[in-house]
Structure formats: structure tokens, C-alpha cells
N, C-alpha and C positions, 0 to 999 in steps of 0.2 A: 591642270590644280584646282584648289579648294577651290568649294565660295565661301569666303569670308561671316562668320558664326553671325553678324549682327542679322546679314542677308536673310537668311533661313527664317520660314516660316511655318509655323504650327502646318498641317494640311488642313486647308479649308473642310469643311462640315454643306451641307446644305447645296442648293442648286450652282454649275459653275457660273461664271463671270458670266461667260456669252448668253444664257438661261436668261440670267439677271439683269441684264440691258435691255434683253428682247421683252421683259417683263418691264422692268420701267418707261421703255418707252411708246410701252402700253399704257402708262399710267400708274401701274399697282406701287403702292408705297410702302410698303414692305418691299420689297425688292430694291426700290431705291437707300432703304434704310440699311437693307444685307452688304449692299455695294461700300456705303458711306463706315458701317462698323469695318468689314474687312479690309477695308483699305486707307482711311482714317489715319492710323498711327504710321503707317510709313509713308504717308504722305505728312506728317507730322513731323516727322524727322528727319525726311525730306528738304522741307522749306525750313527746318530750323539750323539746318546745315550752311542755307546759303545767307539766314539774313541775322542767327546771330541772338536772337531776344527772339526769347518764348511766349511775350504778351503777342506781340507780330507774328512769329508764327500760328499760334493759335486761330489769329484771324486771319491769316493766309491760306490755313485748309478749310476754311469757311471758305472763303473766297472761292476757292481751288474746287468746290463740290458744287458751289450754286453755279458756276464758267461750266463744269463739265455737264448734271444733269440740264442747260440752258441748250448746250451744243450737242449732246445726245442724239439728235436725229439727224446729224452728221458724220455719228464714230458708223463706220463700212463694216468694221468685226479686218481691215487687211491688217493690223499690227494689233498685238494684244490689250486685253485692256487697260493692262497695269503698265505699259509701254505707254498707253495714249493719255490713260490720266496724269502720266508722271512728266510730261511732256508740258500738259494744262498747266502742272505744278510748278515747273523748273522756270516756264515764263509766266505763269502768276508772281512770284518770287521774286523772278530778276527786275520786271519791270517793276514792282515795286520800291526792290532796293534804289532805281535811279528814279524813281518819281520822286525819294522823300532823301538822295543823296549820302544816302550811307554804306555805298560803297564807299565814297572819297576819304569822310569821315573813318571809318575801322584801320581805311589804309594810314591811315593821320599818325591811326593812334598807337598801330605797329608799328610803322617804322619810330613811330622814339620811341615806343617799349622795347624793341633792337637796337636802339643809341642807344638806351639805358641797360641789357641785359653785357651788351657788349664788355661795357664798366663793368660790370658786377657779375663776371662770370665767376666767380667762382659762392656767387651768393644764390646760381637760380641756375643749379643743374638740374630742371625736372624738366626731360624730355620730352614728356607726353608736350609739359604748358607750350616748348618751342615748338615741335612740331607742330602745336597747332597755330601757332604764328605764323609761321612756316607758310601754313598752306593756306591762310587765311591775306596774305601778302603777294599769293601769284595771281599772275592778271587769272579775269574773270572766264577766261573759258580754258585756261585747266585746274582753275582752283575748278571750275564745274565736271572735268573731265576726272580730277582724280576722284573728288568725293563719290559723283555714282559709278568709277569702277572698284575704287579700292577701297571708299566703307562701302557702300550698300551693293555690291556686286553684278553690275547688270554688267551685260555685254557691250563691244564697243557697237557692235548691230543696232545695240535697244539705245548706247549714248546716239551713236550717228543721229536716230528718226527722232528720238528725244530734241537736240540742239538743233537738227539743221543743218548737222552739214552728214562727209562721208566717212565710211566706216572709217577707211585707214588716217582720215584730217585726228580723226577721233585715239589713234594709235601713235599717234605722229606728236597730235598734245600731251598721251600718256608719258610717251617717252622723258619730252621734256621737261615738261611737268618733273617727273621725280628728280631728273638730270639739278633742277633747278631747289630738291628740297636736299639732295643731299648734299648740294654746293652751299644752303645755307644752314644746312646741321654738320660740318664738319668740323666746326671749329667745339664741340658740343663732344663731338667724337674721337679728335685731340686730349681733348680734355679726358675722358672715361681713361683714355689711354695710358696717360700719366697715371692719377689719378690712383 
């Protein structure tokens, strides 16, 4: 299976992450900045997919790195730095979403949008819009698994580590999420075949 293009990154130059982590733990601010520069775009993309708000995503990136650097002494290196960092990102973003109750607000808006889209199927044939809405409507655990696996390219083992679930749970969630997405987009497929 190929890795999604969005998950691929240019080869890193300079010291590797474990070396930079060691240097940052020793107080090297340049190493800390290098870690930030190397990982901030992907962290931004990840938290943006969770919250759906550009301004909030920028704030969350800062929060993630403040927390990560604050907890760096506890990083043991048992997992890749990126896996550890992205777990902090997921946790931070989800906690923020719960705090401001944005998940419920977005689901209510999406339910209203789905009701209008069903009434105006001919006026809304855009698959991308429908797919984003269907993903956003998934329960939190299913949505996170789809985003991390299908859009970010993580393995089930990495997703399990980030979300604190077993690898098998990640696989089951992905299977369930894909089934729900197929069901949500079924009328679009039927409409496309008719047209």
C-alpha cells in the first residue's frame, strides 16, 4: 500500500530528532527551534483537521510545542519523537475542542447541512464537500482514526500509541468509519451513476 502524498515529507537535513531532543534537553535553544521548524507544519495540519479553525489551529500549535518542550524531560525515546509529539497534539486539540464545546456545535451545523443537502441533492454534487462533511460527522474516535490513517499516513500501531488504544481497536475503528462514510456518500454515488 502506498503512503498518501500528504504524509510524505522532504528528507530532513541536519541532526536527527533524537540528537535534537538530547540537545534541547541540555538547554540548546537552536536545537529546540530546529525541532519546531521541522515539525510545526505537520502539527498544524493535524490540529487544523481536528478543530477546523485556522486561528485556533495556530494557537494550538503553540500550545502543543509549549507542552512538548515542558514535558521533554519525560520523553524516553521508546516511540519516535513525531509519534510522541503528535499524541500531544491530538490530546491538546481534543481537550481544547471539549473545553469550548465546539464538537457539538459543529455536529449540529453539519446535521443541518446534511438535511439541506438531502433536499437539494441536484444543487450540491461536490464530492469533496460531502466527504469532508461526512468525516466531520463521524464520532470522535472514528474521525481521528480516519484522519490519522487515511490522510496523515500513520500506521495502526502509531495511531494506537497516539490515541491510547490497542492496534486492533484502531483497525476496527477504521473499518467502521469507512463503512459509515460509504453509507453517508451512497446517495452521491447513486446520483453520479444516474447523471
